[in-house]
PDB file of N, CA, C and O in Angstrom:
ATOM      1  N   MET A   1     -16.880   8.596  18.607  1.00  0.00           N
ATOM      2  CA  MET A   1     -16.200   8.403  17.334  1.00  0.00           C
ATOM      3  C   MET A   1     -16.181   9.733  16.602  1.00  0.00           C
ATOM      4  O   MET A   1     -17.207  10.405  16.490  1.00  0.00           O
ATOM      5  N   GLY A   2     -15.000  10.114  16.100  1.00  0.00           N
ATOM      6  CA  GLY A   2     -14.862  11.379  15.388  1.00  0.00           C
ATOM      7  C   GLY A   2     -15.569  11.356  14.051  1.00  0.00           C
ATOM      8  O   GLY A   2     -15.905  10.300  13.515  1.00  0.00           O
ATOM      9  N   ARG A   3     -15.781  12.529  13.537  1.00  0.00           N
ATOM     10  CA  ARG A   3     -16.456  12.653  12.250  1.00  0.00           C
ATOM     11  C   ARG A   3     -15.466  12.382  11.125  1.00  0.00           C
ATOM     12  O   ARG A   3     -14.410  13.010  11.059  1.00  0.00           O
ATOM     13  N   LEU A   4     -15.802  11.460  10.253  1.00  0.00           N
ATOM     14  CA  LEU A   4     -14.938  11.082   9.138  1.00  0.00           C
ATOM     15  C   LEU A   4     -15.397  11.796   7.880  1.00  0.00           C
ATOM     16  O   LEU A   4     -16.581  11.768   7.543  1.00  0.00           O
ATOM     17  N   ALA A   5     -14.472  12.431   7.188  1.00  0.00           N
ATOM     18  CA  ALA A   5     -14.792  13.086   5.920  1.00  0.00           C
ATOM     19  C   ALA A   5     -14.617  12.059   4.807  1.00  0.00           C
ATOM     20  O   ALA A   5     -13.535  11.496   4.645  1.00  0.00           O
ATOM     21  N   TYR A   6     -15.666  11.816   4.048  1.00  0.00           N
ATOM     22  CA  TYR A   6     -15.613  10.836   2.969  1.00  0.00           C
ATOM     23  C   TYR A   6     -15.230  11.524   1.668  1.00  0.00           C
ATOM     24  O   TYR A   6     -15.752  12.586   1.330  1.00  0.00           O
ATOM     25  N   HIS A   7     -14.306  10.895   0.943  1.00  0.00           N
ATOM     26  CA  HIS A   7     -13.846  11.436  -0.332  1.00  0.00           C
ATOM     27  C   HIS A   7     -13.757  10.312  -1.352  1.00  0.00           C
ATOM     28  O   HIS A   7     -13.450   9.173  -0.999  1.00  0.00           O
ATOM     29  N   PRO A   8     -14.024  10.625  -2.610  1.00  0.00           N
ATOM     30  CA  PRO A   8     -13.867   9.597  -3.646  1.00  0.00           C
ATOM     31  C   PRO A   8     -12.382   9.328  -3.885  1.00  0.00           C
ATOM     32  O   PRO A   8     -11.535  10.143  -3.520  1.00  0.00           O
ATOM     33  N   PRO A   9     -12.071   8.197  -4.492  1.00  0.00           N
ATOM     34  CA  PRO A   9     -10.666   7.879  -4.787  1.00  0.00           C
ATOM     35  C   PRO A   9     -10.040   8.895  -5.735  1.00  0.00           C
ATOM     36  O   PRO A   9     -10.710   9.493  -6.577  1.00  0.00           O
ATOM     37  N   LEU A  10      -8.732   9.069  -5.567  1.00  0.00           N
ATOM     38  CA  LEU A  10      -7.938   9.890  -6.475  1.00  0.00           C
ATOM     39  C   LEU A  10      -7.040   8.961  -7.266  1.00  0.00           C
ATOM     40  O   LEU A  10      -6.427   8.052  -6.707  1.00  0.00           O
ATOM     41  N   LYS A  11      -6.964   9.187  -8.556  1.00  0.00           N
ATOM     42  CA  LYS A  11      -6.135   8.349  -9.419  1.00  0.00           C
ATOM     43  C   LYS A  11      -4.783   9.009  -9.622  1.00  0.00           C
ATOM     44  O   LYS A  11      -4.693  10.194  -9.945  1.00  0.00           O
ATOM     45  N   ARG A  12      -3.736   8.223  -9.427  1.00  0.00           N
ATOM     46  CA  ARG A  12      -2.374   8.686  -9.678  1.00  0.00           C
ATOM     47  C   ARG A  12      -1.686   7.681 -10.588  1.00  0.00           C
ATOM     48  O   ARG A  12      -1.965   6.483 -10.540  1.00  0.00           O
ATOM     49  N   SER A  13      -0.796   8.183 -11.406  1.00  0.00           N
ATOM     50  CA  SER A  13       0.006   7.317 -12.274  1.00  0.00           C
ATOM     51  C   SER A  13       1.427   7.285 -11.760  1.00  0.00           C
ATOM     52  O   SER A  13       1.960   8.302 -11.317  1.00  0.00           O
ATOM     53  N   MET A  14       2.038   6.121 -11.820  1.00  0.00           N
ATOM     54  CA  MET A  14       3.448   5.984 -11.452  1.00  0.00           C
ATOM     55  C   MET A  14       4.043   4.811 -12.212  1.00  0.00           C
ATOM     56  O   MET A  14       3.328   3.959 -12.738  1.00  0.00           O
ATOM     57  N   THR A  15       5.353   4.789 -12.256  1.00  0.00           N
ATOM     58  CA  THR A  15       6.054   3.707 -12.927  1.00  0.00           C
ATOM     59  C   THR A  15       6.514   2.713 -11.871  1.00  0.00           C
ATOM     60  O   THR A  15       7.195   3.069 -10.909  1.00  0.00           O
ATOM     61  N   ILE A  16       6.123   1.451 -12.076  1.00  0.00           N
ATOM     62  CA  ILE A  16       6.492   0.363 -11.173  1.00  0.00           C
ATOM     63  C   ILE A  16       7.079  -0.748 -12.021  1.00  0.00           C
ATOM     64  O   ILE A  16       6.447  -1.218 -12.967  1.00  0.00           O
ATOM     65  N   ALA A  17       8.274  -1.163 -11.687  1.00  0.00           N
ATOM     66  CA  ALA A  17       8.969  -2.226 -12.426  1.00  0.00           C
ATOM     67  C   ALA A  17       9.023  -1.909 -13.923  1.00  0.00           C
ATOM     68  O   ALA A  17       8.875  -2.799 -14.761  1.00  0.00           O
ATOM     69  N   GLY A  18       9.236  -0.638 -14.245  1.00  0.00           N
ATOM     70  CA  GLY A  18       9.374  -0.227 -15.634  1.00  0.00           C
ATOM     71  C   GLY A  18       8.077  -0.070 -16.399  1.00  0.00           C
ATOM     72  O   GLY A  18       8.092   0.193 -17.601  1.00  0.00           O
ATOM     73  N   HIS A  19       6.940  -0.231 -15.707  1.00  0.00           N
ATOM     74  CA  HIS A  19       5.647  -0.115 -16.377  1.00  0.00           C
ATOM     75  C   HIS A  19       4.814   0.987 -15.738  1.00  0.00           C
ATOM     76  O   HIS A  19       4.744   1.102 -14.514  1.00  0.00           O
ATOM     77  N   GLN A  20       4.187   1.791 -16.583  1.00  0.00           N
ATOM     78  CA  GLN A  20       3.298   2.841 -16.104  1.00  0.00           C
ATOM     79  C   GLN A  20       2.001   2.197 -15.624  1.00  0.00           C
ATOM     80  O   GLN A  20       1.424   1.363 -16.321  1.00  0.00           O
ATOM     81  N   THR A  21       1.547   2.581 -14.442  1.00  0.00           N
ATOM     82  CA  THR A  21       0.290   2.050 -13.918  1.00  0.00           C
ATOM     83  C   THR A  21      -0.478   3.165 -13.232  1.00  0.00           C
ATOM     84  O   THR A  21       0.118   4.122 -12.737  1.00  0.00           O
ATOM     85  N   SER A  22      -1.791   3.045 -13.200  1.00  0.00           N
ATOM     86  CA  SER A  22      -2.651   3.994 -12.496  1.00  0.00           C
ATOM     87  C   SER A  22      -3.217   3.317 -11.268  1.00  0.00           C
ATOM     88  O   SER A  22      -3.639   2.162 -11.317  1.00  0.00           O
ATOM     89  N   ILE A  23      -3.221   4.041 -10.174  1.00  0.00           N
ATOM     90  CA  ILE A  23      -3.722   3.521  -8.907  1.00  0.00           C
ATOM     91  C   ILE A  23      -4.765   4.494  -8.381  1.00  0.00           C
ATOM     92  O   ILE A  23      -4.523   5.700  -8.326  1.00  0.00           O
ATOM     93  N   SER A  24      -5.917   3.977  -7.997  1.00  0.00           N
ATOM     94  CA  SER A  24      -6.984   4.790  -7.421  1.00  0.00           C
ATOM     95  C   SER A  24      -7.131   4.461  -5.945  1.00  0.00           C
ATOM     96  O   SER A  24      -7.464   3.334  -5.580  1.00  0.00           O
ATOM     97  N   LEU A  25      -6.882   5.449  -5.105  1.00  0.00           N
ATOM     98  CA  LEU A  25      -7.025   5.300  -3.658  1.00  0.00           C
ATOM     99  C   LEU A  25      -7.666   6.555  -3.080  1.00  0.00           C
ATOM    100  O   LEU A  25      -7.542   7.644  -3.640  1.00  0.00           O
ATOM    101  N   GLU A  26      -8.342   6.392  -1.970  1.00  0.00           N
ATOM    102  CA  GLU A  26      -8.901   7.529  -1.258  1.00  0.00           C
ATOM    103  C   GLU A  26      -7.750   8.367  -0.691  1.00  0.00           C
ATOM    104  O   GLU A  26      -6.681   7.833  -0.394  1.00  0.00           O
ATOM    105  N   PRO A  27      -7.970   9.683  -0.539  1.00  0.00           N
ATOM    106  CA  PRO A  27      -6.902  10.573  -0.068  1.00  0.00           C
ATOM    107  C   PRO A  27      -6.240  10.118   1.238  1.00  0.00           C
ATOM    108  O   PRO A  27      -5.032  10.289   1.402  1.00  0.00           O
ATOM    109  N   MET A  28      -7.006   9.548   2.162  1.00  0.00           N
ATOM    110  CA  MET A  28      -6.410   9.114   3.434  1.00  0.00           C
ATOM    111  C   MET A  28      -5.380   8.005   3.220  1.00  0.00           C
ATOM    112  O   MET A  28      -4.397   7.926   3.957  1.00  0.00           O
ATOM    113  N   PHE A  29      -5.595   7.147   2.218  1.00  0.00           N
ATOM    114  CA  PHE A  29      -4.630   6.092   1.930  1.00  0.00           C
ATOM    115  C   PHE A  29      -3.387   6.651   1.248  1.00  0.00           C
ATOM    116  O   PHE A  29      -2.271   6.215   1.533  1.00  0.00           O
ATOM    117  N   TRP A  30      -3.576   7.617   0.342  1.00  0.00           N
ATOM    118  CA  TRP A  30      -2.415   8.265  -0.276  1.00  0.00           C
ATOM    119  C   TRP A  30      -1.569   8.940   0.799  1.00  0.00           C
ATOM    120  O   TRP A  30      -0.343   8.825   0.798  1.00  0.00           O
ATOM    121  N   ALA A  31      -2.229   9.643   1.711  1.00  0.00           N
ATOM    122  CA  ALA A  31      -1.494  10.339   2.780  1.00  0.00           C
ATOM    123  C   ALA A  31      -0.733   9.342   3.653  1.00  0.00           C
ATOM    124  O   ALA A  31       0.416   9.593   4.017  1.00  0.00           O
ATOM    125  N   ALA A  32      -1.354   8.229   3.985  1.00  0.00           N
ATOM    126  CA  ALA A  32      -0.697   7.216   4.818  1.00  0.00           C
ATOM    127  C   ALA A  32       0.492   6.590   4.089  1.00  0.00           C
ATOM    128  O   ALA A  32       1.536   6.356   4.697  1.00  0.00           O
ATOM    129  N   LEU A  33       0.342   6.317   2.790  1.00  0.00           N
ATOM    130  CA  LEU A  33       1.454   5.772   2.009  1.00  0.00           C
ATOM    131  C   LEU A  33       2.606   6.773   1.934  1.00  0.00           C
ATOM    132  O   LEU A  33       3.768   6.393   2.078  1.00  0.00           O
ATOM    133  N   GLU A  34       2.292   8.043   1.712  1.00  0.00           N
ATOM    134  CA  GLU A  34       3.325   9.073   1.657  1.00  0.00           C
ATOM    135  C   GLU A  34       4.055   9.176   2.988  1.00  0.00           C
ATOM    136  O   GLU A  34       5.278   9.305   3.020  1.00  0.00           O
ATOM    137  N   ASP A  35       3.306   9.119   4.091  1.00  0.00           N
ATOM    138  CA  ASP A  35       3.921   9.168   5.418  1.00  0.00           C
ATOM    139  C   ASP A  35       4.853   7.981   5.635  1.00  0.00           C
ATOM    140  O   ASP A  35       5.956   8.144   6.157  1.00  0.00           O
ATOM    141  N   GLU A  36       4.416   6.790   5.239  1.00  0.00           N
ATOM    142  CA  GLU A  36       5.242   5.595   5.421  1.00  0.00           C
ATOM    143  C   GLU A  36       6.490   5.646   4.538  1.00  0.00           C
ATOM    144  O   GLU A  36       7.576   5.269   4.980  1.00  0.00           O
ATOM    145  N   ALA A  37       6.342   6.105   3.306  1.00  0.00           N
ATOM    146  CA  ALA A  37       7.508   6.241   2.429  1.00  0.00           C
ATOM    147  C   ALA A  37       8.506   7.230   3.033  1.00  0.00           C
ATOM    148  O   ALA A  37       9.713   6.987   3.018  1.00  0.00           O
ATOM    149  N   ARG A  38       8.008   8.324   3.552  1.00  0.00           N
ATOM    150  CA  ARG A  38       8.868   9.328   4.186  1.00  0.00           C
ATOM    151  C   ARG A  38       9.553   8.723   5.428  1.00  0.00           C
ATOM    152  O   ARG A  38      10.742   8.949   5.655  1.00  0.00           O
ATOM    153  N   ARG A  39       8.798   7.960   6.221  1.00  0.00           N
ATOM    154  CA  ARG A  39       9.360   7.323   7.413  1.00  0.00           C
ATOM    155  C   ARG A  39      10.494   6.368   7.038  1.00  0.00           C
ATOM    156  O   ARG A  39      11.496   6.270   7.745  1.00  0.00           O
ATOM    157  N   GLN A  40      10.319   5.667   5.913  1.00  0.00           N
ATOM    158  CA  GLN A  40      11.344   4.724   5.466  1.00  0.00           C
ATOM    159  C   GLN A  40      12.452   5.388   4.652  1.00  0.00           C
ATOM    160  O   GLN A  40      13.442   4.744   4.306  1.00  0.00           O
ATOM    161  N   GLY A  41      12.284   6.681   4.347  1.00  0.00           N
ATOM    162  CA  GLY A  41      13.313   7.411   3.607  1.00  0.00           C
ATOM    163  C   GLY A  41      13.426   7.001   2.156  1.00  0.00           C
ATOM    164  O   GLY A  41      14.525   6.939   1.604  1.00  0.00           O
ATOM    165  N   LYS A  42      12.278   6.718   1.530  1.00  0.00           N
ATOM    166  CA  LYS A  42      12.310   6.305   0.124  1.00  0.00           C
ATOM    167  C   LYS A  42      11.177   6.989  -0.635  1.00  0.00           C
ATOM    168  O   LYS A  42      10.219   7.466  -0.028  1.00  0.00           O
ATOM    169  N   PRO A  43      11.285   7.036  -1.953  1.00  0.00           N
ATOM    170  CA  PRO A  43      10.204   7.614  -2.758  1.00  0.00           C
ATOM    171  C   PRO A  43       8.930   6.763  -2.650  1.00  0.00           C
ATOM    172  O   PRO A  43       8.996   5.555  -2.423  1.00  0.00           O
ATOM    173  N   LEU A  44       7.797   7.399  -2.813  1.00  0.00           N
ATOM    174  CA  LEU A  44       6.516   6.703  -2.777  1.00  0.00           C
ATOM    175  C   LEU A  44       6.489   5.569  -3.791  1.00  0.00           C
ATOM    176  O   LEU A  44       6.000   4.480  -3.490  1.00  0.00           O
ATOM    177  N   SER A  45       7.007   5.812  -4.985  1.00  0.00           N
ATOM    178  CA  SER A  45       6.990   4.773  -6.023  1.00  0.00           C
ATOM    179  C   SER A  45       7.805   3.551  -5.600  1.00  0.00           C
ATOM    180  O   SER A  45       7.459   2.427  -5.966  1.00  0.00           O
ATOM    181  N   ALA A  46       8.877   3.750  -4.841  1.00  0.00           N
ATOM    182  CA  ALA A  46       9.689   2.618  -4.372  1.00  0.00           C
ATOM    183  C   ALA A  46       8.917   1.789  -3.352  1.00  0.00           C
ATOM    184  O   ALA A  46       8.967   0.559  -3.387  1.00  0.00           O
ATOM    185  N   LEU A  47       8.204   2.453  -2.443  1.00  0.00           N
ATOM    186  CA  LEU A  47       7.389   1.725  -1.467  1.00  0.00           C
ATOM    187  C   LEU A  47       6.297   0.926  -2.165  1.00  0.00           C
ATOM    188  O   LEU A  47       6.078  -0.244  -1.852  1.00  0.00           O
ATOM    189  N   VAL A  48       5.612   1.562  -3.112  1.00  0.00           N
ATOM    190  CA  VAL A  48       4.549   0.877  -3.851  1.00  0.00           C
ATOM    191  C   VAL A  48       5.126  -0.310  -4.618  1.00  0.00           C
ATOM    192  O   VAL A  48       4.497  -1.366  -4.681  1.00  0.00           O
ATOM    193  N   ALA A  49       6.306  -0.152  -5.197  1.00  0.00           N
ATOM    194  CA  ALA A  49       6.938  -1.257  -5.928  1.00  0.00           C
ATOM    195  C   ALA A  49       7.246  -2.426  -4.993  1.00  0.00           C
ATOM    196  O   ALA A  49       7.065  -3.582  -5.374  1.00  0.00           O
ATOM    197  N   GLU A  50       7.707  -2.143  -3.782  1.00  0.00           N
ATOM    198  CA  GLU A  50       7.990  -3.204  -2.813  1.00  0.00           C
ATOM    199  C   GLU A  50       6.713  -3.951  -2.417  1.00  0.00           C
ATOM    200  O   GLU A  50       6.713  -5.176  -2.295  1.00  0.00           O
ATOM    201  N   ILE A  51       5.641  -3.207  -2.222  1.00  0.00           N
ATOM    202  CA  ILE A  51       4.360  -3.829  -1.877  1.00  0.00           C
ATOM    203  C   ILE A  51       3.876  -4.667  -3.050  1.00  0.00           C
ATOM    204  O   ILE A  51       3.315  -5.746  -2.863  1.00  0.00           O
ATOM    205  N   ASP A  52       4.095  -4.165  -4.257  1.00  0.00           N
ATOM    206  CA  ASP A  52       3.700  -4.901  -5.463  1.00  0.00           C
ATOM    207  C   ASP A  52       4.425  -6.241  -5.539  1.00  0.00           C
ATOM    208  O   ASP A  52       3.800  -7.263  -5.823  1.00  0.00           O
ATOM    209  N   VAL A  53       5.717  -6.250  -5.293  1.00  0.00           N
ATOM    210  CA  VAL A  53       6.493  -7.494  -5.322  1.00  0.00           C
ATOM    211  C   VAL A  53       5.980  -8.458  -4.247  1.00  0.00           C
ATOM    212  O   VAL A  53       5.813  -9.650  -4.507  1.00  0.00           O
ATOM    213  N   ALA A  54       5.731  -7.939  -3.042  1.00  0.00           N
ATOM    214  CA  ALA A  54       5.257  -8.794  -1.952  1.00  0.00           C
ATOM    215  C   ALA A  54       3.903  -9.422  -2.272  1.00  0.00           C
ATOM    216  O   ALA A  54       3.675 -10.594  -1.973  1.00  0.00           O
ATOM    217  N   ARG A  55       3.005  -8.646  -2.880  1.00  0.00           N
ATOM    218  CA  ARG A  55       1.664  -9.177  -3.158  1.00  0.00           C
ATOM    219  C   ARG A  55       1.712 -10.298  -4.181  1.00  0.00           C
ATOM    220  O   ARG A  55       0.884 -11.208  -4.142  1.00  0.00           O
ATOM    221  N   LEU A  56       2.672 -10.244  -5.096  1.00  0.00           N
ATOM    222  CA  LEU A  56       2.766 -11.262  -6.144  1.00  0.00           C
ATOM    223  C   LEU A  56       3.164 -12.635  -5.606  1.00  0.00           C
ATOM    224  O   LEU A  56       2.973 -13.644  -6.284  1.00  0.00           O
ATOM    225  N   SER A  57       3.710 -12.678  -4.402  1.00  0.00           N
ATOM    226  CA  SER A  57       4.080 -13.963  -3.823  1.00  0.00           C
ATOM    227  C   SER A  57       3.006 -14.504  -2.878  1.00  0.00           C
ATOM    228  O   SER A  57       3.209 -15.534  -2.235  1.00  0.00           O
ATOM    229  N   ALA A  58       1.871 -13.818  -2.790  1.00  0.00           N
ATOM    230  CA  ALA A  58       0.765 -14.289  -1.953  1.00  0.00           C
ATOM    231  C   ALA A  58       0.102 -15.501  -2.606  1.00  0.00           C
ATOM    232  O   ALA A  58       0.116 -15.646  -3.828  1.00  0.00           O
ATOM    233  N   ALA A  59      -0.466 -16.351  -1.791  1.00  0.00           N
ATOM    234  CA  ALA A  59      -1.151 -17.548  -2.309  1.00  0.00           C
ATOM    235  C   ALA A  59      -2.295 -17.153  -3.235  1.00  0.00           C
ATOM    236  O   ALA A  59      -2.478 -17.752  -4.295  1.00  0.00           O
ATOM    237  N   ARG A  60      -3.056 -16.154  -2.835  1.00  0.00           N
ATOM    238  CA  ARG A  60      -4.120 -15.599  -3.687  1.00  0.00           C
ATOM    239  C   ARG A  60      -3.777 -14.134  -3.908  1.00  0.00           C
ATOM    240  O   ARG A  60      -3.953 -13.304  -3.015  1.00  0.00           O
ATOM    241  N   VAL A  61      -3.297 -13.828  -5.080  1.00  0.00           N
ATOM    242  CA  VAL A  61      -2.758 -12.500  -5.378  1.00  0.00           C
ATOM    243  C   VAL A  61      -3.884 -11.457  -5.453  1.00  0.00           C
ATOM    244  O   VAL A  61      -4.769 -11.556  -6.302  1.00  0.00           O
ATOM    245  N   PRO A  62      -3.845 -10.455  -4.557  1.00  0.00           N
ATOM    246  CA  PRO A  62      -4.834  -9.378  -4.616  1.00  0.00           C
ATOM    247  C   PRO A  62      -4.427  -8.359  -5.681  1.00  0.00           C
ATOM    248  O   PRO A  62      -3.281  -8.343  -6.131  1.00  0.00           O
ATOM    249  N   ASN A  63      -5.380  -7.510  -6.079  1.00  0.00           N
ATOM    250  CA  ASN A  63      -4.994  -6.432  -6.980  1.00  0.00           C
ATOM    251  C   ASN A  63      -4.138  -5.436  -6.197  1.00  0.00           C
ATOM    252  O   ASN A  63      -4.127  -5.458  -4.966  1.00  0.00           O
ATOM    253  N   LEU A  64      -3.434  -4.577  -6.899  1.00  0.00           N
ATOM    254  CA  LEU A  64      -2.483  -3.684  -6.259  1.00  0.00           C
ATOM    255  C   LEU A  64      -3.162  -2.737  -5.271  1.00  0.00           C
ATOM    256  O   LEU A  64      -2.649  -2.523  -4.173  1.00  0.00           O
ATOM    257  N   THR A  65      -4.285  -2.180  -5.638  1.00  0.00           N
ATOM    258  CA  THR A  65      -4.983  -1.258  -4.734  1.00  0.00           C
ATOM    259  C   THR A  65      -5.353  -1.946  -3.435  1.00  0.00           C
ATOM    260  O   THR A  65      -5.174  -1.382  -2.355  1.00  0.00           O
ATOM    261  N   SER A  66      -5.865  -3.155  -3.534  1.00  0.00           N
ATOM    262  CA  SER A  66      -6.204  -3.924  -2.342  1.00  0.00           C
ATOM    263  C   SER A  66      -4.957  -4.204  -1.508  1.00  0.00           C
ATOM    264  O   SER A  66      -4.996  -4.092  -0.283  1.00  0.00           O
ATOM    265  N   ALA A  67      -3.856  -4.565  -2.156  1.00  0.00           N
ATOM    266  CA  ALA A  67      -2.616  -4.841  -1.444  1.00  0.00           C
ATOM    267  C   ALA A  67      -2.118  -3.604  -0.701  1.00  0.00           C
ATOM    268  O   ALA A  67      -1.622  -3.716   0.420  1.00  0.00           O
ATOM    269  N   LEU A  68      -2.244  -2.430  -1.311  1.00  0.00           N
ATOM    270  CA  LEU A  68      -1.811  -1.199  -0.655  1.00  0.00           C
ATOM    271  C   LEU A  68      -2.631  -0.936   0.599  1.00  0.00           C
ATOM    272  O   LEU A  68      -2.078  -0.575   1.638  1.00  0.00           O
ATOM    273  N   ARG A  69      -3.928  -1.110   0.511  1.00  0.00           N
ATOM    274  CA  ARG A  69      -4.791  -0.909   1.686  1.00  0.00           C
ATOM    275  C   ARG A  69      -4.465  -1.923   2.781  1.00  0.00           C
ATOM    276  O   ARG A  69      -4.403  -1.573   3.959  1.00  0.00           O
ATOM    277  N   GLN A  70      -4.256  -3.184   2.386  1.00  0.00           N
ATOM    278  CA  GLN A  70      -3.934  -4.218   3.375  1.00  0.00           C
ATOM    279  C   GLN A  70      -2.591  -3.942   4.038  1.00  0.00           C
ATOM    280  O   GLN A  70      -2.436  -4.158   5.240  1.00  0.00           O
ATOM    281  N   TYR A  71      -1.626  -3.469   3.269  1.00  0.00           N
ATOM    282  CA  TYR A  71      -0.323  -3.113   3.815  1.00  0.00           C
ATOM    283  C   TYR A  71      -0.488  -2.041   4.892  1.00  0.00           C
ATOM    284  O   TYR A  71       0.059  -2.161   5.988  1.00  0.00           O
ATOM    285  N   LEU A  72      -1.242  -0.998   4.572  1.00  0.00           N
ATOM    286  CA  LEU A  72      -1.442   0.090   5.531  1.00  0.00           C
ATOM    287  C   LEU A  72      -2.191  -0.382   6.768  1.00  0.00           C
ATOM    288  O   LEU A  72      -1.864   0.027   7.883  1.00  0.00           O
ATOM    289  N   PHE A  73      -3.184  -1.229   6.588  1.00  0.00           N
ATOM    290  CA  PHE A  73      -3.910  -1.766   7.725  1.00  0.00           C
ATOM    291  C   PHE A  73      -2.962  -2.588   8.589  1.00  0.00           C
ATOM    292  O   PHE A  73      -3.006  -2.507   9.817  1.00  0.00           O
ATOM    293  N   GLY A  74      -2.110  -3.374   7.954  1.00  0.00           N
ATOM    294  CA  GLY A  74      -1.133  -4.171   8.686  1.00  0.00           C
ATOM    295  C   GLY A  74      -0.182  -3.306   9.492  1.00  0.00           C
ATOM    296  O   GLY A  74       0.203  -3.673  10.603  1.00  0.00           O
ATOM    297  N   LEU A  75       0.203  -2.157   8.941  1.00  0.00           N
ATOM    298  CA  LEU A  75       1.065  -1.238   9.683  1.00  0.00           C
ATOM    299  C   LEU A  75       0.369  -0.749  10.930  1.00  0.00           C
ATOM    300  O   LEU A  75       0.964  -0.725  12.007  1.00  0.00           O
ATOM    301  N   SER A  76      -0.887  -0.357  10.797  1.00  0.00           N
ATOM    302  CA  SER A  76      -1.611   0.170  11.954  1.00  0.00           C
ATOM    303  C   SER A  76      -1.880  -0.934  12.968  1.00  0.00           C
ATOM    304  O   SER A  76      -1.874  -0.687  14.174  1.00  0.00           O
ATOM    305  N   GLU A  77      -2.113  -2.131  12.490  1.00  0.00           N
ATOM    306  CA  GLU A  77      -2.413  -3.253  13.376  1.00  0.00           C
ATOM    307  C   GLU A  77      -1.171  -3.749  14.112  1.00  0.00           C
ATOM    308  O   GLU A  77      -1.258  -4.183  15.261  1.00  0.00           O
ATOM    309  N   HIS A  78      -0.015  -3.685  13.450  1.00  0.00           N
ATOM    310  CA  HIS A  78       1.216  -4.222  14.016  1.00  0.00           C
ATOM    311  C   HIS A  78       2.182  -3.142  14.484  1.00  0.00           C
ATOM    312  O   HIS A  78       3.301  -3.451  14.893  1.00  0.00           O
ATOM    313  N   GLY A  79       1.764  -1.883  14.430  1.00  0.00           N
ATOM    314  CA  GLY A  79       2.593  -0.803  14.942  1.00  0.00           C
ATOM    315  C   GLY A  79       3.835  -0.492  14.137  1.00  0.00           C
ATOM    316  O   GLY A  79       4.846  -0.069  14.698  1.00  0.00           O
ATOM    317  N   GLY A  80       3.777  -0.696  12.830  1.00  0.00           N
ATOM    318  CA  GLY A  80       4.918  -0.379  11.979  1.00  0.00           C
ATOM    319  C   GLY A  80       5.635  -1.630  11.532  1.00  0.00           C
ATOM    320  O   GLY A  80       5.241  -2.743  11.879  1.00  0.00           O
ATOM    321  N   GLY A  81       6.689  -1.443  10.762  1.00  0.00           N
ATOM    322  CA  GLY A  81       7.429  -2.579  10.238  1.00  0.00           C
ATOM    323  C   GLY A  81       6.772  -3.115   8.990  1.00  0.00           C
ATOM    324  O   GLY A  81       5.896  -2.470   8.414  1.00  0.00           O
ATOM    325  N   GLU A  82       7.188  -4.285   8.573  1.00  0.00           N
ATOM    326  CA  GLU A  82       6.670  -4.851   7.341  1.00  0.00           C
ATOM    327  C   GLU A  82       5.357  -5.567   7.580  1.00  0.00           C
ATOM    328  O   GLU A  82       5.314  -6.593   8.259  1.00  0.00           O
ATOM    329  N   ALA A  83       4.298  -5.030   7.026  1.00  0.00           N
ATOM    330  CA  ALA A  83       2.985  -5.636   7.193  1.00  0.00           C
ATOM    331  C   ALA A  83       2.878  -6.940   6.422  1.00  0.00           C
ATOM    332  O   ALA A  83       2.242  -7.884   6.889  1.00  0.00           O
ATOM    333  N   PHE A  84       3.487  -7.004   5.256  1.00  0.00           N
ATOM    334  CA  PHE A  84       3.388  -8.197   4.428  1.00  0.00           C
ATOM    335  C   PHE A  84       4.501  -9.183   4.721  1.00  0.00           C
ATOM    336  O   PHE A  84       4.317 -10.386   4.536  1.00  0.00           O
ATOM    337  N   GLY A  85       5.635  -8.712   5.166  1.00  0.00           N
ATOM    338  CA  GLY A  85       6.772  -9.603   5.355  1.00  0.00           C
ATOM    339  C   GLY A  85       7.346  -9.987   4.010  1.00  0.00           C
ATOM    340  O   GLY A  85       6.849  -9.546   2.974  1.00  0.00           O
ATOM    341  N   ALA A  86       8.362 -10.787   4.010  1.00  0.00           N
ATOM    342  CA  ALA A  86       9.062 -11.125   2.783  1.00  0.00           C
ATOM    343  C   ALA A  86       8.204 -11.936   1.832  1.00  0.00           C
ATOM    344  O   ALA A  86       8.372 -11.836   0.616  1.00  0.00           O
ATOM    345  N   ALA A  87       7.284 -12.739   2.359  1.00  0.00           N
ATOM    346  CA  ALA A  87       6.500 -13.618   1.491  1.00  0.00           C
ATOM    347  C   ALA A  87       5.144 -13.031   1.144  1.00  0.00           C
ATOM    348  O   ALA A  87       4.388 -13.656   0.401  1.00  0.00           O
ATOM    349  N   GLY A  88       4.809 -11.854   1.655  1.00  0.00           N
ATOM    350  CA  GLY A  88       3.526 -11.247   1.300  1.00  0.00           C
ATOM    351  C   GLY A  88       2.340 -12.014   1.840  1.00  0.00           C
ATOM    352  O   GLY A  88       1.354 -12.204   1.128  1.00  0.00           O
ATOM    353  N   ARG A  89       2.415 -12.463   3.092  1.00  0.00           N
ATOM    354  CA  ARG A  89       1.367 -13.333   3.613  1.00  0.00           C
ATOM    355  C   ARG A  89       0.433 -12.639   4.594  1.00  0.00           C
ATOM    356  O   ARG A  89      -0.223 -13.328   5.375  1.00  0.00           O
ATOM    357  N   ALA A  90       0.338 -11.331   4.596  1.00  0.00           N
ATOM    358  CA  ALA A  90      -0.538 -10.662   5.550  1.00  0.00           C
ATOM    359  C   ALA A  90      -1.960 -11.150   5.422  1.00  0.00           C
ATOM    360  O   ALA A  90      -2.525 -11.168   4.328  1.00  0.00           O
ATOM    361  N   GLY A  91      -2.531 -11.541   6.527  1.00  0.00           N
ATOM    362  CA  GLY A  91      -3.928 -11.939   6.549  1.00  0.00           C
ATOM    363  C   GLY A  91      -4.197 -13.343   6.041  1.00  0.00           C
ATOM    364  O   GLY A  91      -5.350 -13.774   6.044  1.00  0.00           O
ATOM    365  N   GLU A  92      -3.193 -14.063   5.613  1.00  0.00           N
ATOM    366  CA  GLU A  92      -3.415 -15.419   5.136  1.00  0.00           C
ATOM    367  C   GLU A  92      -3.358 -16.391   6.290  1.00  0.00           C
ATOM    368  O   GLU A  92      -2.567 -16.202   7.214  1.00  0.00           O
ATOM    369  N   PRO A  93      -4.176 -17.425   6.262  1.00  0.00           N
ATOM    370  CA  PRO A  93      -4.155 -18.399   7.354  1.00  0.00           C
ATOM    371  C   PRO A  93      -2.876 -19.195   7.382  1.00  0.00           C
ATOM    372  O   PRO A  93      -2.704 -20.057   8.244  1.00  0.00           O
TER     373      PRO A  93
END
């Protein structure tokens, strides 16, 4: 197993659905989100907004930071594509 560099979360502010919000994520998650936004050809804020909408339709709504991490995990687990799907049901039974 390779050596993992541990870093504290970094806080970023962005506007989602017309509202300013702050999100705290570790640098590796920010990098993964930026890579996915670039892969999809959209701004990072647009990707985060899409994940935000998907999480709101989950049976048990996670906080946004948790939803972002779950989305990224779903991408790695499913090899790309929509981790949450249209209904935001990643990981739900």
